[in-house]
C-alpha positions in Angstrom: -54.2 -6.2 -16.7 -56.7 -3.3 -16.5 -59.6 -4.9 -18.4 -60.1 -7.5 -15.7 -60.0 -4.8 -12.9 -62.4 -2.5 -14.7 -64.8 -5.3 -15.6 -64.8 -6.3 -12.0 -65.3 -2.7 -10.9 -68.2 -2.1 -13.3 -69.9 -5.3 -12.0 -69.3 -4.3 -8.3 -70.7 -0.9 -8.8 -73.8 -2.4 -10.4 -74.2 -4.9 -7.5 -73.7 -2.0 -5.0 -76.6 0.0 -6.6 -78.9 -3.1 -6.4 -78.0 -4.0 -2.9 -78.1 -0.5 -1.4 -81.7 0.2 -2.4 -82.1 2.9 0.2 -79.0 4.8 -0.9 -79.5 8.6 -1.0 -80.3 9.7 -4.5 -77.3 12.1 -4.8 -74.8 9.3 -4.0 -76.7 6.8 -6.3 -76.2 9.2 -9.2 -72.5 9.6 -8.4 -72.0 5.8 -8.4 -74.1 5.4 -11.5 -72.0 8.0 -13.3 -68.8 6.3 -12.2 -70.1 3.0 -13.5 -71.0 4.4 -16.9 -67.7 6.2 -17.3 -65.7 3.1 -16.6 -67.9 1.1 -18.9 -67.3 3.6 -21.7 -63.5 3.6 -21.1 -63.5 -0.2 -21.2 -63.9 -0.2 -25.0 -60.5 1.6 -25.3 -58.8 -0.5 -22.7 -59.1 -3.7 -24.6 -56.9 -2.3 -27.4 -54.8 -0.2 -25.0 -53.6 -3.5 -23.4 -52.1 -4.5 -26.8 -50.2 -1.2 -27.1 -48.9 -0.7 -23.6 -45.9 -3.1 -24.1 -44.6 -0.7 -26.7 -45.8 2.7 -25.5 -45.0 3.9 -22.0 -47.6 6.8 -22.1 -50.3 4.3 -22.9 -48.9 2.0 -20.2 -49.2 4.8 -17.6 -52.7 5.7 -18.7 -53.8 2.1 -18.4 -52.3 1.8 -14.9 -54.1 4.9 -13.7 -57.5 3.7 -14.9 -56.7 0.4 -13.2 -56.0 2.3 -10.0 -59.2 4.3 -10.1 -61.2 1.1 -10.7 -59.6 -0.6 -7.7 -60.1 2.4 -5.5 -63.7 2.6 -6.4 -64.4 -0.9 -5.4 -62.4 -0.4 -2.1 -64.5 2.7 -1.2 -67.8 0.8 -1.7 -66.5 -2.3 0.2 -65.7 -0.1 3.2 -69.1 1.7 3.0 -71.0 -1.6 2.8 -69.1 -3.1 5.8 -69.3 -0.1 8.0 -72.9 0.8 7.2 -74.0 -2.8 7.7 -72.6 -3.3 11.2 -75.3 -4.5 13.5 -77.9 -5.1 10.8 -78.1 -8.8 11.7 -78.8 -8.1 15.4 -82.6 -8.4 15.9 -82.3 -7.3 19.5 -80.8 -3.9 18.7 -81.9 -1.2 21.2 -83.3 2.1 20.0 -80.2 3.8 21.1 -78.0 1.4 19.1 -80.3 1.9 16.1 -79.8 5.6 16.3 -76.1 5.2 16.6 -76.1 3.0 13.5 -78.1 5.6 11.5 -75.6 8.3 12.6 -72.7 6.0 11.5 -74.3 5.5 8.1 -74.8 9.2 7.7 -71.1 9.9 8.6 -70.0 7.2 6.2 -72.3 8.6 3.5 -70.5 12.0 3.7 -67.1 10.3 3.5 -68.0 8.1 0.6 -69.6 10.9 -1.3 -66.4 13.0 -1.0 -64.3 10.0 -2.1 -66.5 9.3 -5.1 -66.4 12.9 -6.2 -62.6 12.7 -6.0 -62.7 9.6 -8.3 -64.9 11.5 -10.7 -62.4 14.2 -11.0 -59.6 11.7 -11.5 -61.6 10.1 -14.3 -62.2 13.5 -15.9 -58.5 14.1 -15.8 -57.8 10.8 -17.4 -60.3 11.6 -20.2 -58.4 14.9 -20.7 -55.1 13.1 -20.9 -56.5 11.0 -23.7 -56.6 14.1 -25.9 -53.6 16.0 -24.5 -51.1 13.3 -25.0 -52.7 11.7 -28.0 -53.5 8.5 -26.2 -56.8 7.9 -28.0 -55.0 8.4 -31.3 -52.1 6.1 -30.3 -54.6 3.4 -29.4 -56.9 3.7 -32.4 -54.2 4.2 -35.1 -52.9 0.6 -34.9 -56.5 -0.7 -35.1 -58.2 -3.2 -32.9 -56.9 -6.7 -32.1 -58.3 -9.8 -33.7 -57.8 -11.9 -30.6 -60.6 -12.7 -28.2 -59.9 -10.4 -25.3 -63.3 -10.7 -23.7 -62.6 -13.2 -20.9 -65.8 -15.1 -21.3 -65.3 -15.5 -25.1 -61.7 -16.6 -24.4 -63.0 -19.2 -21.9 -65.5 -20.6 -24.5 -62.8 -20.7 -27.1 -60.4 -22.6 -24.9 -63.1 -25.0 -23.8 -63.5 -26.0 -27.4 -59.8 -26.4 -28.3 -57.7 -27.1 -25.2 -56.8 -30.5 -23.9 -53.7 -31.6 -22.0 -51.8 -34.6 -23.1 -48.9 -35.4 -20.7 -47.0 -37.1 -23.5 -46.1 -33.7 -24.8 -43.9 -33.1 -21.8 -42.0 -36.3 -22.4 -40.4 -35.1 -25.7 -36.7 -35.5 -25.4 -34.8 -34.6 -28.5 -31.1 -34.4 -29.3 -29.6 -35.8 -26.1 -29.4 -39.5 -26.8 -25.6 -39.6 -26.9 -25.4 -37.5 -23.8 -27.7 -39.9 -21.9 -25.8 -42.9 -23.0 -22.5 -41.4 -22.0 -23.6 -40.1 -18.6 -25.5 -43.4 -17.8 -22.3 -45.2 -18.4 -20.5 -42.9 -15.9 -23.3 -43.5 -13.3 -23.1 -47.3 -13.5 -19.4 -47.9 -14.0 -17.5 -49.9 -11.4 -15.8 -46.9 -9.7 -16.3 -47.2 -5.9 -15.4 -43.5 -5.1 -18.3 -41.1 -5.0 -18.3 -39.3 -8.4 -19.8 -35.9 -9.2 -21.1 -35.3 -12.7 -21.5 -31.6 -13.4 -23.8 -30.7 -16.3 -23.2 -27.1 -17.3 -24.3 -24.7 -20.0 -26.4 -21.6 -20.6 -30.1 -21.2 -19.4 -32.6 -22.9 -21.7 -30.2 -25.6 -22.9 -31.9 -28.5 -21.2 -29.7 -29.2 -18.2 -32.5 -30.0 -15.8 -34.4 -32.0 -18.5 -31.3 -34.1 -19.0 -30.7 -34.6 -15.3 -34.4 -35.6 -14.8 -34.1 -38.1 -17.7 -31.1 -39.7 -16.0 -32.7 -39.6 -12.5 -35.7 -41.5 -13.7 -33.9 -43.8 -16.2 -35.1 -47.5 -16.0 -31.4 -48.4 -16.5 -30.7 -47.2 -12.9 -33.6 -49.2 -11.3 -32.2 -51.2 -8.4 -28.7 -49.8 -8.7 -29.1 -47.1 -6.1 -31.0 -47.6 -2.8 -31.4 -44.0 -1.9 -32.4 -41.1 -4.2 -32.8 -37.4 -3.6 -33.5 -34.4 -5.8 -32.9 -30.9 -4.4 -33.1 -27.5 -6.2 -30.7 -24.8 -5.0 -31.5 -21.6 -7.0 -29.8 -18.2 -6.6 -31.3 -17.4 -3.2 -30.5 -20.5 -1.2 -30.5 -21.3 2.5 -28.3 -24.1 3.8 -30.8 -25.2 6.4 -33.5 -25.6 3.7 -31.2 -27.4 1.4 -30.4 -30.0 4.0 -34.0 -30.4 5.0 -35.2 -30.8 1.4 -32.5 -33.4 0.8 -33.5 -35.4 3.9 -37.2 -35.2 3.0 -36.5 -36.3 -0.5 -34.9 -39.5 0.9 -37.0 -40.2 3.9 -40.3 -38.8 2.9 -42.5 -36.1 4.5 -44.2 -38.0 7.3 -45.0 -36.1 10.5 -42.3 -37.7 12.6 -39.6 -36.6 10.1 -40.9 -33.1 9.9 -41.1 -32.7 13.6 -37.6 -34.0 14.0 -36.1 -31.7 11.3 -37.7 -28.6 12.8 -35.7 -29.1 16.0 -32.3 -29.5 14.3 -29.5 -26.9 13.8 -27.5 -26.9 10.6 -24.8 -29.0 12.2 -27.4 -31.5 13.4 -28.9 -31.7 9.9 -25.5 -32.4 8.3 -24.8 -35.2 10.8 -28.3 -36.6 10.3 -28.0 -36.6 6.5 -24.6 -38.3 6.7 -25.9 -41.0 9.0 -28.8 -41.6 6.6 -26.5 -42.0 3.6 -23.3 -43.6 5.1 -24.5 -47.1 4.5 -26.3 -46.5 1.3 -25.4 -46.3 -2.3 -27.1 -43.1 -3.3 -27.9 -40.9 -6.3 -28.4 -37.2 -5.5 -29.3 -34.5 -8.0 -28.4 -31.0 -7.0 -30.2 -28.8 -9.6 -29.5 -25.2 -10.5 -26.4 -24.4 -8.5 -25.3 -20.8 -9.0 -22.4 -20.4 -6.6 -19.8 -23.0 -5.5 -20.5 -22.1 -1.9 -24.0 -23.5 -2.2 -22.7 -26.8 -3.4 -20.0 -26.9 -0.7 -22.6 -26.3 2.0 -24.4 -29.5 0.9 -21.3 -31.6 -0.1 -20.1 -31.9 3.5 -23.2 -33.9 4.3 -22.8 -36.4 1.4 -20.4 -39.1 2.6 -18.0 -41.0 0.3 -18.4 -44.6 1.5 -16.6 -46.1 -1.5 -19.8 -47.9 -2.6 -20.3 -46.3 -6.0 -22.5 -43.3 -4.9 -23.1 -40.6 -7.5 -24.0 -36.9 -7.5 -25.3 -34.9 -10.5 -25.0 -31.2 -10.5 -26.6 -28.8 -13.0 -25.2 -25.2 -13.2 -24.8 -22.3 -15.6 -21.4 -21.6 -14.0 -18.5 -23.4 -15.6 -16.3 -22.6 -12.5 -18.8 -24.4 -10.3 -18.7 -27.4 -12.6 -14.9 -27.6 -12.7 -14.4 -27.3 -9.0 -17.3 -29.4 -7.8 -15.1 -32.3 -6.6 -11.8 -34.0 -7.2 -13.6 -36.8 -8.8 -15.9 -34.6 -10.8 -16.8 -35.0 -14.5 -17.6 -31.6 -16.0 -20.0 -32.1 -18.9 -20.6 -29.1 -21.2 -24.1 -29.6 -22.7 -24.0 -28.9 -26.5 -26.5 -27.0 -28.6 -28.8 -28.9 -30.9 -27.8 -29.4 -34.5 -30.0 -28.1 -37.3 -31.6 -31.5 -37.7 -32.2 -31.9 -34.0 -33.6 -28.4 -33.8 -36.1 -29.1 -36.6 -37.1 -32.4 -35.1 -37.9 -30.7 -31.7 -39.8 -27.9 -33.4 -42.0 -30.4 -35.4 -42.7 -32.5 -32.3 -43.9 -29.5 -30.3 -46.0 -28.0 -33.2 -49.6 -28.7 -32.5 -50.7 -29.2 -36.1 -47.8 -30.3 -38.3 -50.2 -31.5 -41.1 -51.4 -27.9 -41.6 -47.8 -26.7 -42.4 -47.7 -26.1 -46.2 -44.3 -25.9 -48.0 -44.1 -22.1 -47.8 -44.8 -22.2 -44.1 -42.1 -24.8 -43.6 -39.5 -22.6 -45.3 -40.4 -19.8 -43.0 -40.2 -22.0 -40.0 -36.9 -23.5 -40.9 -35.4 -20.0 -41.2 -36.8 -19.0 -37.7 -35.7 -22.3 -36.1 -32.2 -21.8 -37.6 -32.0 -18.4 -35.9 -32.7 -20.0 -32.5 -29.1 -21.2 -32.4 -29.9 -24.7 -31.3 -31.3 -23.6 -27.9 -34.1 -26.0 -26.9 -36.1 -23.4 -24.8 -36.1 -20.9 -27.7 -37.2 -23.6 -30.2 -40.0 -24.9 -27.9 -41.2 -21.3 -27.3 -41.2 -20.6 -31.1 -43.2 -23.7 -31.7 -45.7 -22.8 -29.1 -46.0 -19.3 -30.6 -46.5 -20.5 -34.2 -48.9 -23.2 -33.1 -51.5 -20.5 -32.4 -51.0 -18.6 -35.6 -53.1 -19.7 -38.5 -51.9 -19.6 -42.1 -48.9 -18.3 -44.0 -49.7 -14.6 -43.5 -49.6 -14.8 -39.7 -46.4 -16.8 -39.7 -44.8 -14.1 -42.0 -45.8 -11.5 -39.4 -44.1 -13.4 -36.7 -40.9 -13.7 -38.8 -41.0 -10.0 -39.6 -41.2 -9.1 -36.0 -38.4 -11.5 -34.9 -36.1 -10.4 -37.8 -36.1 -6.9 -36.3 -34.2 -8.4 -33.3 -31.6 -10.6 -35.1 -28.1 -10.1 -33.7 -25.1 -12.0 -34.9 -27.4 -14.1 -37.1 -29.4 -15.3 -34.2 -32.5 -14.2 -32.3 -31.9 -13.4 -28.6 -34.0 -15.8 -26.5 -35.5 -12.9 -24.6 -37.1 -11.6 -27.7 -38.7 -15.0 -28.6 -40.0 -15.3 -25.1 -41.3 -11.7 -25.1 -43.1 -12.3 -28.3 -44.7 -15.5 -26.9 -45.9 -13.4 -23.9 -47.2 -10.5 -26.1 -49.2 -13.0 -28.2 -51.2 -14.1 -25.2 -54.8 -12.8 -24.7 -55.1 -10.4 -21.8 -56.6 -13.0 -19.4 -53.8 -15.4 -20.0 -51.2 -12.7 -19.6 -52.5 -12.2 -16.0 -52.3 -15.9 -15.3 -48.8 -16.1 -16.7 -47.6 -13.2 -14.6 -48.8 -14.9 -11.5 -46.0 -17.4 -11.8 -43.6 -14.7 -10.9 -45.1 -14.4 -7.5 -43.7 -17.8 -6.5 -40.0 -18.3 -5.4 -37.5 -19.4 -8.1 -37.6 -23.1 -9.1 -40.7 -23.7 -7.1 -42.8 -26.8 -7.9 -46.2 -25.3 -7.9 -49.4 -27.1 -6.8 -51.6 -26.7 -9.9 -54.9 -26.8 -8.0 -53.8 -24.3 -5.5 -52.5 -22.0 -8.3 -55.9 -22.1 -10.0 -57.7 -21.3 -6.8 -55.5 -18.3 -6.3 -56.3 -17.2 -9.8 -60.1 -17.5 -9.1 -59.9 -15.7 -5.8 -57.8 -12.9 -7.3 -60.4 -12.2 -10.0 -58.4 -13.5 -12.9 -61.0 -16.1 -13.9 -64.2 -14.9 -15.4 -67.6 -15.8 -13.9 -70.0 -17.0 -16.5 -71.7 -20.0 -17.8 -68.6 -22.2 -17.4 -67.5 -23.3 -13.9 -64.6 -21.2 -12.8 -62.6 -24.3 -12.0 -63.0 -25.6 -15.6 -62.0 -22.2 -17.1 -58.9 -22.0 -14.8 -58.0 -25.6 -15.9 -58.3 -24.5 -19.6 -56.1 -21.4 -19.0 -53.4 -23.5 -17.4 -53.5 -26.1 -20.2 -53.2 -23.3 -22.8 -50.1 -21.9 -21.1 -48.7 -25.4 -21.2 -49.6 -25.8 -24.8 -47.8 -22.6 -25.6 -44.7 -24.0 -23.8 -44.7 -21.2 -21.3 -45.3 -23.5 -18.3 -43.7 -26.9 -17.7 -45.5 -29.9 -16.4 -43.8 -31.6 -13.3 -46.3 -34.2 -12.4 -49.7 -35.5 -13.7 -52.3 -37.7 -12.1 -55.5 -39.0 -13.6 -54.9 -37.0 -16.8 -54.6 -33.7 -15.0 -51.6 -31.6 -14.2 -51.0 -31.7 -10.4 -47.6 -29.9 -10.3 -46.1 -27.4 -12.7 -43.2 -25.0 -12.8 -41.8 -22.2 -14.9 -38.3 -22.0 -16.4 -36.0 -19.4 -14.7 -35.8 -17.3 -17.9 -39.6 -17.2 -18.2 -39.9 -16.4 -14.5 -37.5 -13.4 -15.1 -39.8 -12.4 -18.0 -42.9 -12.6 -15.8 -41.2 -10.5 -13.1 -40.1 -7.9 -15.7 -43.5 -7.6 -17.3 -45.3 -7.5 -14.0 -43.1 -4.6 -13.0 -43.9 -2.7 -16.2 -47.7 -3.1 -15.7 -47.5 -3.0 -11.8 -49.1 -6.4 -11.5 -47.2 -7.3 -8.2 -44.4 -6.2 -6.1 -41.8 -8.5 -4.4 -40.5 -7.7 -0.9 -37.5 -9.5 0.5 -33.8 -9.3 1.2 -33.1 -7.5 -2.1 -36.0 -5.2 -2.0 -37.1 -3.8 1.3 -39.4 -1.0 0.2 -43.0 -1.3 -0.9 -44.7 -0.1 -4.0 -47.6 2.3 -3.5 -48.9 1.4 -7.0 -49.0 -2.4 -6.8 -52.1 -4.1 -5.4 -50.4 -7.4 -4.9 -47.4 -8.0 -2.6 -45.3 -11.2 -2.4 -42.9 -11.5 0.5 -39.8 -13.7 0.1 -38.2 -13.1 3.5 -37.9 -10.3 6.0 -41.6 -10.7 6.8 -41.4 -9.3 10.2 -39.9 -6.1 8.9 -42.6 -6.0 6.1 -45.3 -5.9 8.7 -43.9 -2.7 10.3 -44.7 -0.8 7.1 -47.7 1.5 6.5 -50.3 -0.1 4.2 -53.3 2.1 5.2 -53.5 3.8 1.8 -52.6 0.9 -0.5 -55.9 -1.0 -0.8 -54.0 -4.2 -1.2 -55.8 -7.1 -2.9 -53.3 -10.0 -2.5 -50.5 -10.8 0.0 -48.5 -14.0 -0.3 -45.9 -14.8 2.3 -43.0 -17.2 1.5 -41.1 -16.6 4.7 -39.5 -19.6 6.4 -38.4 -17.5 9.3 -42.0 -17.4 10.5 -44.3 -14.5 11.4 -45.8 -13.3 14.7 -49.4 -13.1 13.4 -50.7 -11.4 16.5 -48.7 -8.3 15.4 -50.6 -8.0 12.2 -53.2 -5.1 12.3 -55.5 -7.0 9.9 -58.2 -4.4 9.7 -55.9 -1.5 9.1 -53.4 -3.2 6.8 -55.4 -5.7 4.8 -59.0 -4.7 4.9 -59.5 -5.0 1.2 -57.6 -8.2 0.8 -58.9 -11.0 -1.5 -55.9 -13.4 -1.1 -53.9 -14.1 2.1 -51.4 -16.9 1.6 -49.1 -17.7 4.6 -46.4 -20.2 3.8 -44.3 -19.9 7.0 -41.7 -21.6 9.1 -44.1 -22.1 12.0 -45.2 -25.6 12.9 -48.0 -24.6 15.3 -49.8 -21.2 15.5 -53.2 -19.6 16.2 -54.8 -17.3 13.7 -55.7 -14.0 15.5 -59.4 -13.2 16.0 -58.8 -10.1 13.8 -58.7 -12.4 10.8 -62.5 -12.1 10.8 -62.2 -8.4 9.8 -61.0 -9.3 6.3 -64.6 -9.5 5.1 -63.6 -9.4 1.4 -61.3 -12.4 1.7 -61.7 -15.0 -1.1 -58.7 -17.2 -0.3 -57.1 -18.1 3.0 -54.2 -20.6 2.9 -51.6 -21.3 5.5 -49.1 -24.0 6.5 -48.7 -25.6 9.9 -51.1 -26.8 12.5 -53.5 -24.1 13.4 -56.4 -23.0 15.6 -58.9 -21.0 13.6 -61.0 -18.4 15.6 -64.8 -18.2 15.5 -64.5 -14.9 13.7 -63.8 -16.8 10.5 -67.6 -17.0 10.2 -67.5 -13.3 9.2 -65.7 -14.2 5.9 -68.9 -14.6 3.9 -67.0 -14.1 0.6 -64.5 -16.9 1.2 -64.1 -19.3 -1.7 -61.1 -21.4 -0.5 -59.9 -22.5 2.9 -56.7 -24.4 2.4 -54.2 -25.8 4.9 -51.1 -26.2 2.7 -49.2 -29.5 2.7 -52.3 -31.3 4.0 -50.8 -34.6 2.9 -48.4 -34.2 5.9 -51.3 -34.7 8.4 -51.6 -31.1 9.4 -54.4 -30.9 11.9 -56.7 -27.9 12.1 -59.4 -27.0 14.6 -62.4 -25.5 12.9 -65.1 -23.6 14.9 -68.8 -24.2 14.4 -69.0 -20.7 12.8 -67.4 -22.1 9.7 -71.0 -23.0 8.7 -71.5 -19.3 7.9 -69.1 -19.6 4.9 -72.0 -20.0 2.5 -69.9 -19.2 -0.6 -67.1 -21.7 0.1 -66.1 -23.8 -2.9 -62.9 -25.5 -1.7 -62.4 -26.9 1.8 -59.0 -28.6 1.9 -58.3 -29.1 5.6 -57.5 -32.0 7.8 -59.5 -31.3 11.0 -60.8 -32.8 14.1 -64.3 -31.4 15.0 -67.6 -32.8 13.5 -68.8 -31.0 10.5 -71.3 -28.3 11.5 -74.2 -27.7 9.2 -72.2 -28.7 6.1 -75.5 -28.9 4.2 -75.4 -25.1 4.0 -72.3 -25.3 1.6 -74.4 -25.4 -1.5 -71.5 -23.9 -3.5 -68.9 -26.4 -2.3 -67.0 -28.1 -5.1 -64.2 -29.9 -3.2 -64.2 -31.4 0.3 -60.9 -33.0 1.1 -59.3 -34.8 4.1 -62.6 -35.2 6.1 -62.7 -38.1 8.6 -65.6 -40.5 8.4 -66.5 -39.7 12.1 -67.4 -36.2 10.9 -69.3 -37.3 7.8 -71.5 -40.2 8.9 -74.2 -37.9 10.5 -74.2 -35.5 7.5 -77.2 -35.2 5.2 -75.5 -34.2 2.0 -78.6 -33.8 -0.1 -78.1 -30.1 -0.5 -74.4 -30.4 -1.6 -75.6 -30.2 -5.1 -72.3 -28.9 -6.5 -69.8 -31.2 -4.7 -67.5 -32.7 -7.4 -64.7 -34.2 -5.2 -64.9 -35.9 -1.8 -61.8 -37.3 0.0 -62.6 -39.2 3.2 -60.3 -41.2 5.6 -60.5 -43.3 8.7 -63.5 -45.3 7.5 -64.6 -48.3 9.6 -66.6 -51.4 8.6 -69.4 -50.5 11.0 -70.1 -47.2 9.2 -72.5 -46.8 6.4 -71.5 -44.7 3.4 -74.9 -44.9 1.7 -75.5 -41.1 2.0 -72.6 -40.5 -0.5 -75.1 -41.7 -3.2 -77.0 -38.4 -2.5 -74.1 -36.4 -4.1 -75.5 -36.2 -7.6 -72.6 -34.1 -9.0 -69.8 -36.3 -7.5 -67.1 -37.1 -10.1 -64.1 -37.9 -7.9 -64.2 -40.1 -4.8 -61.2 -41.1 -2.6 -61.9 -43.3 0.4 -59.4 -44.8 2.9 -60.1 -47.2 5.8 -58.7 -46.8 9.3 -55.8 -49.2 10.1 -56.7 -52.8 9.5 -60.4 -52.1 9.1 -62.4 -53.2 6.1 -64.7 -51.2 3.9 -68.4 -51.4 4.6 -70.7 -52.4 1.8 -69.9 -50.7 -1.5 -73.3 -51.1 -3.3 -73.9 -47.3 -2.8 -71.3 -46.7 -5.6 -73.7 -47.9 -8.3 -75.9 -44.9 -7.5 -73.1 -42.4 -8.2 -74.0 -42.0 -11.9 -71.5 -39.2 -12.6 -68.6 -40.8 -10.8 -65.5 -40.9 -13.0 -62.5 -41.3 -10.7 -62.4 -43.7 -7.8 -59.6 -44.6 -5.4 -60.3 -47.1 -2.7 -57.5 -47.6 -0.1 -58.0 -50.4 2.3 -59.3 -54.0 2.7 -62.3 -55.0 0.6 -63.4 -58.4 1.9 -65.3 -59.2 -1.3 -66.6 -57.4 -4.3 -70.4 -57.9 -4.6 -71.4 -60.5 -7.2 -73.3 -57.7 -9.1 -70.9 -55.0 -10.3 -71.0 -52.2 -7.7 -69.2 -49.7 -9.9 -71.1 -47.3 -12.2 -70.5 -47.4 -15.9 -69.3 -43.8 -15.8 -66.0 -44.8 -14.1 -62.9 -43.9 -16.3 -60.1 -44.2 -13.7 -59.7 -46.5 -10.7 -57.1 -47.3 -8.1 -57.5 -50.3 -5.7 -54.8 -50.1 -3.0 -54.3 -52.5 0.0 -57.6 -54.2 -0.9 -56.3 -57.7 -0.2 -58.9 -59.2 -2.5 -58.8 -63.0 -2.6 -60.9 -63.3 -5.8 -59.7 -62.1 -9.1 -61.3 -58.6 -9.7 -60.6 -58.6 -13.4 -63.9 -60.2 -14.5 -65.9 -57.4 -12.8 -63.5 -54.5 -13.7 -63.2 -55.7 -17.3 -66.9 -55.1 -17.9 -66.7 -51.4 -17.1 -67.4 -49.8 -20.6 -65.5 -46.5 -20.0 -62.5 -47.6 -17.8 -59.3 -46.1 -19.3 -56.8 -46.2 -16.4 -56.6 -49.0 -13.9 -54.1 -49.4 -11.0 -53.9 -52.4 -8.7 -51.2 -51.6 -6.2 -49.8 -52.6 -2.8 -51.5 -56.0 -2.3 -54.7 -54.9 -3.9 -55.0 -58.6 -5.0 -53.7 -61.5 -3.0 -54.3 -64.2 -5.5 -51.9 -66.0 -7.9 -53.7 -65.4 -11.2 -55.6 -62.7 -13.1 -57.7 -63.4 -16.2 -58.8 -60.8 -18.7 -61.4 -62.5 -20.8 -62.3 -61.9 -24.4 -63.8 -58.4 -25.2 -63.0 -57.2 -21.7 -61.4 -53.8 -20.9 -62.6 -52.4 -24.2 -61.4 -48.8 -23.5 -58.4 -49.4 -21.2 -55.3 -47.4 -22.2 -53.1 -47.6 -19.1 -52.6 -50.5 -16.6 -50.4 -50.5 -13.5 -49.7 -53.6 -11.4 -47.5 -52.9 -8.5 -46.5 -54.7 -5.3 -48.7 -57.8 -6.0 -46.2 -60.2 -4.5 -48.3 -63.4 -4.9 -49.2 -62.8 -8.6 -47.8 -65.5 -10.8 -49.9 -65.7 -14.0 -51.7 -63.3 -16.3 -54.1 -64.7 -18.9 -55.1 -62.3 -21.6 -57.8 -62.9 -24.2 -56.9 -62.1 -27.8 -59.6 -59.4 -28.0 -59.0 -58.0 -24.5 -57.5 -54.5 -24.0 -57.5 -53.5 -27.7 -56.6 -49.9 -27.0 -53.8 -50.4 -24.4 -51.1 -47.8 -24.7 -49.0 -48.1 -21.6 -48.1 -50.6 -19.0 -46.3 -50.4 -15.6 -45.4 -53.6 -13.7 -43.3 -53.1 -10.6 -42.4 -55.3 -7.7 -44.4 -58.3 -8.8 -41.5 -60.8 -8.2 -43.4 -64.0 -9.0 -44.9 -62.8 -12.3 -42.4 -64.5 -14.5 -44.1 -63.8 -17.9 -46.4 -61.2 -19.3 -48.7 -61.9 -22.3 -46.9 -61.7 -25.6 -49.0 -58.8 -26.8 -48.1 -56.8 -23.7 -44.4 -57.0 -24.5 -44.9 -54.5 -27.3 -46.7 -52.0 -25.2 -44.8 -48.9 -23.9 -43.4 -49.5 -20.5 -44.3 -46.6 -18.2 -42.5 -45.3 -15.1 -44.3 -45.3 -11.8 -44.1 -41.5 -11.7 -46.5 -41.5 -14.6 -49.3 -42.7 -12.3 -48.6 -41.1 -8.9 
């Protein structure tokens, strides 16, 4: 991934020369030489990236250039920080000023020596180009046709990429399996029954289990549901906690209770929850029978028809799951089913001429009926244009045919190799997360941005990151778990693709994993991810590593006051702390990480005033903020002038928030903290999420947010919203969610015509809102949920809802009648009606519209 590092280094060296105008001439020349040399090498690196997967000498050369670029930036960062100490202090005494000059001189000598060392390393690398024939190896195969420039790639994806969640709903070849297993789930057998779905990786076990779990046929049959993923590295305590949270939810009371429980307590608690319930539990990805047994003890058999579904690759686990188990060996797809799946996933079926179809049928036939291989092949060919490019794919894959089939690892590797460099980096990042992790898409993209994987250019970084994720989804390398408002909110990666990401990351030294299996660190990797043994990790020596990213996934917790931040992590861009600590205080030393771009952590936290030193911070994110984590922010947070994403539920008033001119997302703010804000300078704020609103407040200053596109507002308790007329001034607002009582919609429409998606929740409206909402010219997605309307009848008049595609009516207990004009909702595609017990009949035309699950919306 050297092109990204070198581009960043060249840019940083240039910025350094501009900023340090008083730099001594000799050092300025050294830095300028270094910048030019890296810029020259960059032209070779773009094509070297393409060759390193097949040539280990090229791979090593690429890595060493990457290392030099990273070290160059680290040297200049240290110099700028040390030399700049005290510059902001206007009352500095003459003695202190002299000391500062001496410090700069000493630092100058050090950095000059280090730059000269880098110059020699670069000269050695140039020599190796000739000695080992690296230049010839790179040039012989010719340059790549793909857009490797990250800005060009961003522009290309901006034109072509869009995400449609319907693609993730494709379900081919399992109709008979679904029918048979549904019959087992609903049959009149009182004993608890275990259905074990087994088969090799990539066969679709989880997909089948998910289809069963969400099947409308099971609605109302089970009154408790849970989905828990086991994986290879499992922890019994975590399994029990995740099962309980899946059933009871993740409110603060539940979380606090679970934190205090031992394994025995958790088992008893889960049994008590389920003993009177008819439950359906899915235990996904079980590798050892011991893992299932550790959970089974807590799942009571109350002779009420409860069911458990297990997915596993291990036939022995399936056969021994339970005395009442039903082992189900998932079959491979037939030729017809394989071809059907391939065509459904192909992005442009119409462009497939007969000769291309013949090629594709041959390749699909060699996939052996394995869905993951077929989907990956389809994603690969979707981005190849014309017969000639398809022939090259076949020629490459045919070199790996064994026993008349293509190993899935070779299809997946080819899909990876076909990615542009920038997308390769983003794909490899998935390997950092634990196995089977449901990944928050927004958080993932913010990590990409902070880690330098997203180019800065004309496009917003957030938009480019979204395009990159969508492209990985379109190529079937990433799976969608959940969507909301037409955007991916959660995603995951298949185990086999995660294995590929880890393998490729190891080859190019993209990141290093530390944990129970690997307790040494790599001196060559700039990113570390810790999956356990965190306390031991912190005892290691990092002083010479120049680490850029450290992500902790350690449920044992860490003693943060033991971290020598300045010594260990002084060049860090990303610090991610997902820990098993409910309450902690960030040490004051966190302020020494002056290069930090991303700071994310779980648990309730006190943040020290030194955070004001983190002038480069782009994201401050308290993980799992939906669980009401409370954070104390000091007034010095106002110094974070480059902050783009503030996702924190906190208690103090906002201090000088008008300084955050780069802010894009402000989430979980309380109205008490907002009402005295003058937001006129928040020119880039796109998303605002505010809670605890009271009727006595005025929200009129929100109309000053000229870039606002997403607004989520919630009232406090039984309060009502204040006047909503301000909304009409939000001319770029597209997505609106109002949660709480609205006494009455104004007679003139308060909503701007730009609105495309809207949720009204707990509004308790007494007058039918449809006449007002139906006039919005761009409204595509409307949800009225949880007593949003307390009347008995809704009327959608002629020509209303001209662009509406999706409608959800849920928990409207008094609704009895729905009148629909013949020309209303002409574009409707999907309908979800749930818990509207008195609505006996829906309009005839709506009966032909696709019925959607609730999970499609939230």
